[in-house]
C-alpha angles and dihedrals in degrees: 000000000000107000103160146013092274091053090050091052091048092049093050094048091049092049091047093051092046089053089045092233130145129205120351129332115276121249091242117035129008092091094150087056095046087052092052090047091052089046092054097044092048089051087052096051093045095048096044090051102188120160094231092052095057097095087057091048092056095043088051093044092051095050094041088052093047096049090042091059090045092056100033097251123144100176117151126215121273098016103107125057125221118305099040112173120192107192097209140325121290137109109322118168123182127175118237093238095057120109118201122181131228126301097026121165118202127187127198125285091038121148120184112178152120131287116251090250103031126104101208135053130223121288113203124191129221129301096022123168114205112191126212118293094011118158118203118179145153134042096312138133127217121200127228124290099023123157114204113199126229118288092002120152113219114193101150139055127268114197098173112101118230101022132140115224126193141163146041101322101014119253133176112275104171137007101209123079111225136170 
C-alpha cells in the first residue's frame, strides 16, 4: 500500500519496469501505462488523506475512472502491489476486497472476485501470471510464482509455490515455474 511519496515513486518505478517502458507515457498511445500512473496517484492521495490534497484526489479519481471505462478496466484502489503489468487493454474486473502481491501480470478478460455467498475474496501471492480470460473467485489463496493458463477457472486454493494451473475447474499441470 502506498503510504507516502517515496512509496509512490517506488510503485511507479516498479510498474514502469514491469511494463518495459522508459521515460514518461507518450501523449498518444501508452493508455495502459497512463491508467496505471493514475491508479498509483489515486492510491497515494487516498492513503495520505490530507485535507489540502482533496482536490488532487478528486482529479485523479475522475481521470482514472474515465480512462478505466475507455479501456474496460474496473480495478479498485489498493488491490495490486508494486510491479503491476497489464498486458493490454480489454475487460478486467477486480473486486475491491482482493489483495494481489507484487509483480503480477494480468491479461484481458480477467475477473477476480467473490462468490455470491462467500465472505472473503481471493488473495494472490507475488509473481503471479494471469492468462487471458481467467476467472478467480471465492475465499481462496494462491501462493507465489503461480502461472494460470488461459480461460481457467480458479475456485480453490493452491498453496504450492511455482506451479502452473489450468482448466475448468483449475488443477495443477506442472510443478516447475519456467519462463
